[in-house]
PyMOL commands that place a pseudoatom at each C-alpha (Angstrom):
pseudoatom trace, name=CA, resn=MET, resi=1, chain=A, elem=C, hetatm=0, pos=[115.041, 84.887, 103.980]
pseudoatom trace, name=CA, resn=ILE, resi=2, chain=A, elem=C, hetatm=0, pos=[112.410, 86.031, 101.540]
pseudoatom trace, name=CA, resn=ASN, resi=3, chain=A, elem=C, hetatm=0, pos=[113.290, 85.360, 97.901]
pseudoatom trace, name=CA, resn=LYS, resi=4, chain=A, elem=C, hetatm=0, pos=[114.299, 88.666, 95.922]
pseudoatom trace, name=CA, resn=ILE, resi=5, chain=A, elem=C, hetatm=0, pos=[112.065, 87.847, 93.165]
pseudoatom trace, name=CA, resn=VAL, resi=6, chain=A, elem=C, hetatm=0, pos=[109.024, 87.431, 95.500]
pseudoatom trace, name=CA, resn=MET, resi=7, chain=A, elem=C, hetatm=0, pos=[110.181, 90.527, 97.255]
pseudoatom trace, name=CA, resn=SER, resi=8, chain=A, elem=C, hetatm=0, pos=[110.031, 92.496, 93.985]
pseudoatom trace, name=CA, resn=MET, resi=9, chain=A, elem=C, hetatm=0, pos=[106.639, 91.245, 93.125]
pseudoatom trace, name=CA, resn=ALA, resi=10, chain=A, elem=C, hetatm=0, pos=[105.266, 92.071, 96.418]
pseudoatom trace, name=CA, resn=GLY, resi=11, chain=A, elem=C, hetatm=0, pos=[106.908, 95.590, 96.524]
pseudoatom trace, name=CA, resn=LEU, resi=12, chain=A, elem=C, hetatm=0, pos=[105.284, 96.430, 93.169]
pseudoatom trace, name=CA, resn=ARG, resi=13, chain=A, elem=C, hetatm=0, pos=[101.932, 95.208, 94.469]
pseudoatom trace, name=CA, resn=LEU, resi=14, chain=A, elem=C, hetatm=0, pos=[102.343, 97.387, 97.582]
pseudoatom trace, name=CA, resn=PHE, resi=15, chain=A, elem=C, hetatm=0, pos=[103.387, 100.377, 95.598]
pseudoatom trace, name=CA, resn=SER, resi=16, chain=A, elem=C, hetatm=0, pos=[100.246, 99.926, 93.299]
pseudoatom trace, name=CA, resn=GLY, resi=17, chain=A, elem=C, hetatm=0, pos=[98.028, 99.372, 96.168]
pseudoatom trace, name=CA, resn=SER, resi=18, chain=A, elem=C, hetatm=0, pos=[99.405, 102.725, 97.783]
pseudoatom trace, name=CA, resn=LEU, resi=19, chain=A, elem=C, hetatm=0, pos=[98.488, 104.392, 94.664]
pseudoatom trace, name=CA, resn=GLU, resi=20, chain=A, elem=C, hetatm=0, pos=[95.054, 103.355, 94.694]
pseudoatom trace, name=CA, resn=ILE, resi=21, chain=A, elem=C, hetatm=0, pos=[94.560, 104.475, 98.375]
pseudoatom trace, name=CA, resn=VAL, resi=22, chain=A, elem=C, hetatm=0, pos=[96.159, 107.778, 97.736]
pseudoatom trace, name=CA, resn=ALA, resi=23, chain=A, elem=C, hetatm=0, pos=[93.813, 108.158, 94.685]
pseudoatom trace, name=CA, resn=ALA, resi=24, chain=A, elem=C, hetatm=0, pos=[90.847, 107.461, 96.666]
pseudoatom trace, name=CA, resn=LEU, resi=25, chain=A, elem=C, hetatm=0, pos=[92.041, 109.892, 99.310]
pseudoatom trace, name=CA, resn=ILE, resi=26, chain=A, elem=C, hetatm=0, pos=[92.459, 112.557, 96.599]
pseudoatom trace, name=CA, resn=MET, resi=27, chain=A, elem=C, hetatm=0, pos=[89.222, 111.974, 95.191]
pseudoatom trace, name=CA, resn=LEU, resi=28, chain=A, elem=C, hetatm=0, pos=[87.580, 112.394, 98.651]
pseudoatom trace, name=CA, resn=ARG, resi=29, chain=A, elem=C, hetatm=0, pos=[89.583, 115.791, 99.077]
pseudoatom trace, name=CA, resn=LEU, resi=30, chain=A, elem=C, hetatm=0, pos=[88.457, 117.103, 95.698]
pseudoatom trace, name=CA, resn=ASN, resi=31, chain=A, elem=C, hetatm=0, pos=[85.011, 116.117, 96.254]
pseudoatom trace, name=CA, resn=GLN, resi=32, chain=A, elem=C, hetatm=0, pos=[84.005, 116.829, 92.647]
pseudoatom trace, name=CA, resn=VAL, resi=33, chain=A, elem=C, hetatm=0, pos=[82.853, 114.062, 90.193]
pseudoatom trace, name=CA, resn=ASP, resi=34, chain=A, elem=C, hetatm=0, pos=[84.634, 115.271, 87.166]
pseudoatom trace, name=CA, resn=LYS, resi=35, chain=A, elem=C, hetatm=0, pos=[87.931, 115.796, 88.942]
pseudoatom trace, name=CA, resn=ALA, resi=36, chain=A, elem=C, hetatm=0, pos=[87.575, 112.246, 90.620]
pseudoatom trace, name=CA, resn=LEU, resi=37, chain=A, elem=C, hetatm=0, pos=[86.779, 110.933, 87.213]
pseudoatom trace, name=CA, resn=LEU, resi=38, chain=A, elem=C, hetatm=0, pos=[90.074, 112.208, 86.218]
pseudoatom trace, name=CA, resn=VAL, resi=39, chain=A, elem=C, hetatm=0, pos=[92.081, 110.748, 88.960]
pseudoatom trace, name=CA, resn=ASN, resi=40, chain=A, elem=C, hetatm=0, pos=[90.334, 107.515, 88.438]
pseudoatom trace, name=CA, resn=SER, resi=41, chain=A, elem=C, hetatm=0, pos=[91.255, 107.744, 84.700]
pseudoatom trace, name=CA, resn=GLY, resi=42, chain=A, elem=C, hetatm=0, pos=[94.970, 108.022, 85.568]
pseudoatom trace, name=CA, resn=LEU, resi=43, chain=A, elem=C, hetatm=0, pos=[94.845, 104.981, 87.555]
pseudoatom trace, name=CA, resn=ALA, resi=44, chain=A, elem=C, hetatm=0, pos=[93.434, 103.180, 84.677]
pseudoatom trace, name=CA, resn=ILE, resi=45, chain=A, elem=C, hetatm=0, pos=[97.067, 102.531, 83.407]
pseudoatom trace, name=CA, resn=VAL, resi=46, chain=A, elem=C, hetatm=0, pos=[98.438, 101.417, 86.658]
pseudoatom trace, name=CA, resn=GLY, resi=47, chain=A, elem=C, hetatm=0, pos=[96.553, 98.156, 87.151]
pseudoatom trace, name=CA, resn=PRO, resi=48, chain=A, elem=C, hetatm=0, pos=[97.765, 96.664, 83.659]
pseudoatom trace, name=CA, resn=LEU, resi=49, chain=A, elem=C, hetatm=0, pos=[101.278, 97.794, 84.027]
pseudoatom trace, name=CA, resn=THR, resi=50, chain=A, elem=C, hetatm=0, pos=[101.497, 96.390, 87.400]
pseudoatom trace, name=CA, resn=LEU, resi=51, chain=A, elem=C, hetatm=0, pos=[100.010, 93.144, 86.143]
pseudoatom trace, name=CA, resn=LEU, resi=52, chain=A, elem=C, hetatm=0, pos=[102.803, 93.146, 83.291]
pseudoatom trace, name=CA, resn=ALA, resi=53, chain=A, elem=C, hetatm=0, pos=[105.645, 93.989, 85.633]
pseudoatom trace, name=CA, resn=THR, resi=54, chain=A, elem=C, hetatm=0, pos=[104.849, 91.318, 88.198]
pseudoatom trace, name=CA, resn=THR, resi=55, chain=A, elem=C, hetatm=0, pos=[104.196, 88.817, 85.656]
pseudoatom trace, name=CA, resn=THR, resi=56, chain=A, elem=C, hetatm=0, pos=[107.418, 89.541, 83.980]
pseudoatom trace, name=CA, resn=ILE, resi=57, chain=A, elem=C, hetatm=0, pos=[109.293, 89.379, 87.139]
pseudoatom trace, name=CA, resn=GLY, resi=58, chain=A, elem=C, hetatm=0, pos=[107.729, 86.074, 87.979]
pseudoatom trace, name=CA, resn=LEU, resi=59, chain=A, elem=C, hetatm=0, pos=[108.301, 84.605, 84.684]
pseudoatom trace, name=CA, resn=VAL, resi=60, chain=A, elem=C, hetatm=0, pos=[112.128, 85.722, 84.761]
pseudoatom trace, name=CA, resn=GLY, resi=61, chain=A, elem=C, hetatm=0, pos=[112.289, 83.984, 88.242]
pseudoatom trace, name=CA, resn=LEU, resi=62, chain=A, elem=C, hetatm=0, pos=[110.747, 80.696, 86.699]
pseudoatom trace, name=CA, resn=ALA, resi=63, chain=A, elem=C, hetatm=0, pos=[112.690, 80.868, 83.333]
pseudoatom trace, name=CA, resn=ASP, resi=64, chain=A, elem=C, hetatm=0, pos=[115.079, 78.133, 84.516]
pseudoatom trace, name=CA, resn=LYS, resi=65, chain=A, elem=C, hetatm=0, pos=[112.450, 75.834, 85.817]
pseudoatom trace, name=CA, resn=LEU, resi=66, chain=A, elem=C, hetatm=0, pos=[109.714, 76.016, 83.014]
pseudoatom trace, name=CA, resn=SER, resi=67, chain=A, elem=C, hetatm=0, pos=[110.281, 74.506, 79.641]
pseudoatom trace, name=CA, resn=PHE, resi=68, chain=A, elem=C, hetatm=0, pos=[109.942, 76.694, 76.437]
pseudoatom trace, name=CA, resn=THR, resi=69, chain=A, elem=C, hetatm=0, pos=[106.515, 75.476, 75.703]
pseudoatom trace, name=CA, resn=LYS, resi=70, chain=A, elem=C, hetatm=0, pos=[105.117, 76.308, 79.269]
pseudoatom trace, name=CA, resn=MET, resi=71, chain=A, elem=C, hetatm=0, pos=[106.683, 79.748, 78.953]
pseudoatom trace, name=CA, resn=LEU, resi=72, chain=A, elem=C, hetatm=0, pos=[104.905, 80.195, 75.667]
pseudoatom trace, name=CA, resn=TRP, resi=73, chain=A, elem=C, hetatm=0, pos=[101.728, 79.182, 76.975]
pseudoatom trace, name=CA, resn=VAL, resi=74, chain=A, elem=C, hetatm=0, pos=[102.101, 81.641, 80.007]
pseudoatom trace, name=CA, resn=GLY, resi=75, chain=A, elem=C, hetatm=0, pos=[102.887, 84.447, 77.360]
pseudoatom trace, name=CA, resn=VAL, resi=76, chain=A, elem=C, hetatm=0, pos=[99.812, 83.520, 75.422]
pseudoatom trace, name=CA, resn=GLY, resi=77, chain=A, elem=C, hetatm=0, pos=[97.641, 83.731, 78.527]
pseudoatom trace, name=CA, resn=VAL, resi=78, chain=A, elem=C, hetatm=0, pos=[99.036, 87.098, 79.551]
pseudoatom trace, name=CA, resn=THR, resi=79, chain=A, elem=C, hetatm=0, pos=[98.405, 88.356, 75.820]
pseudoatom trace, name=CA, resn=PHE, resi=80, chain=A, elem=C, hetatm=0, pos=[94.767, 87.006, 76.071]
pseudoatom trace, name=CA, resn=ILE, resi=81, chain=A, elem=C, hetatm=0, pos=[94.469, 88.845, 79.441]
pseudoatom trace, name=CA, resn=PHE, resi=82, chain=A, elem=C, hetatm=0, pos=[95.565, 92.101, 77.952]
pseudoatom trace, name=CA, resn=ILE, resi=83, chain=A, elem=C, hetatm=0, pos=[93.484, 91.588, 74.968]
pseudoatom trace, name=CA, resn=GLY, resi=84, chain=A, elem=C, hetatm=0, pos=[90.480, 91.167, 77.272]
pseudoatom trace, name=CA, resn=ILE, resi=85, chain=A, elem=C, hetatm=0, pos=[91.396, 94.443, 79.201]
pseudoatom trace, name=CA, resn=LEU, resi=86, chain=A, elem=C, hetatm=0, pos=[92.011, 96.444, 76.495]
pseudoatom trace, name=CA, resn=LYS, resi=87, chain=A, elem=C, hetatm=0, pos=[89.455, 95.350, 73.717]
pseudoatom trace, name=CA, resn=LYS, resi=88, chain=A, elem=C, hetatm=0, pos=[86.169, 97.591, 73.810]
for i in range(1, 88): cmd.bond("trace and resi %d" % i, "trace and resi %d" % (i + 1))
show_as sticks, trace
zoom trace
């Protein structure tokens, strides 16, 4: 039997990957750089949101196994990832 948390994390990743594939097909169908760039820009929010959601689900699943200090370090790490992604 597959763990519910693992199934949720994998499901989110499958959904995100499916959106990426659909976006690529839309870009090919539109066949215009400006419209493809708009589609690509719309995807810019999907990646970070998927990362945040899957990380949150994973942390909830580990909450009873990790100490508060370790959870804090994981939170700091995720924060640094988002700072790195969003800073220009």
